[in-house]
C-alpha positions in Angstrom: 28.2 32.0 -42.6 24.8 30.6 -44.1 26.5 27.5 -45.0 27.7 26.9 -41.2 24.2 27.2 -40.0 23.0 24.8 -42.3 25.7 22.3 -41.6 25.1 23.0 -38.0 21.4 22.2 -38.4 21.9 18.9 -40.1 23.6 17.2 -37.4 21.2 18.3 -35.0 18.3 17.2 -37.1 19.9 13.9 -37.4 20.7 13.7 -33.8 16.9 14.4 -33.1 15.8 11.6 -35.7 18.0 9.1 -33.9 16.7 10.0 -30.5 13.2 9.5 -31.8 14.1 6.2 -33.1 15.7 5.5 -29.7 12.5 6.7 -28.0 10.5 4.6 -30.3 12.4 1.5 -29.5 12.4 2.1 -25.8 8.6 2.6 -26.0 8.1 -0.5 -27.7 10.2 -2.2 -25.0 8.6 -0.3 -22.2 5.3 -1.3 -23.4 6.4 -5.1 -23.5 8.0 -4.7 -20.1 4.8 -2.9 -18.9 2.7 -5.7 -20.3 4.9 -8.2 -18.6 4.8 -6.5 -15.4 0.9 -5.9 -15.6 0.4 -9.7 -16.0 2.8 -10.3 -13.0 1.0 -8.0 -10.8 -2.3 -9.6 -11.8 -0.8 -13.1 -10.8 0.4 -11.9 -7.7 -2.9 -10.2 -6.8 -4.7 -13.6 -7.7 -2.4 -15.6 -5.5 -2.8 -13.3 -2.6 -6.7 -13.4 -2.9 -6.2 -17.2 -3.1 -4.0 -17.4 0.0 -6.5 -15.0 1.9 -9.5 -17.4 0.9 -7.6 -20.4 1.8 -6.6 -18.9 5.3 -10.3 -18.0 5.8 -11.5 -21.4 4.9 -9.1 -22.8 7.4 -10.0 -20.4 10.3 -13.9 -21.3 9.6 -12.9 -25.1 9.7 -11.0 -24.6 13.0 -13.9 -22.6 14.5 -16.5 -25.5 13.0 -14.4 -28.2 14.6 -14.1 -26.6 17.9 -18.0 -26.2 18.0 -18.3 -29.7 17.3 -16.1 -31.0 19.7 -17.7 -28.9 22.2 -21.1 -30.2 21.2 -19.8 -33.7 22.0 -18.5 -32.8 25.3 -20.3 -33.5 28.7 -21.4 -30.6 30.9 -18.9 -31.9 33.2 -16.1 -31.8 30.6 -17.1 -28.2 29.7 -17.1 -27.1 33.1 -13.6 -28.5 33.6 -12.4 -27.0 30.6 -13.9 -23.3 31.0 -14.3 -23.3 34.6 -16.9 -21.2 36.7 -16.3 -17.9 34.8 -19.4 -16.3 36.3 -22.6 -15.4 35.2 -24.2 -13.5 32.5 -25.7 -11.0 35.0 
């Protein structure tokens, strides 16, 4: 009976050492995938921030251009455009 236990323990030990090897190789692969994933997330974040900055700049430019056009309008043109919207009171 003692021999059967020893023989039974050896395959379990081999299986656990194989699973450790698999875990080590998967861990390395997971780390590489994690590094690539982190780089992709960082690139996505920078692209999103760049896109937001461009949109804010575009909006600011449109507001500035509108104000410049209004500045160049005569009082009559402004009155025609905006009409009589009442007083501030």
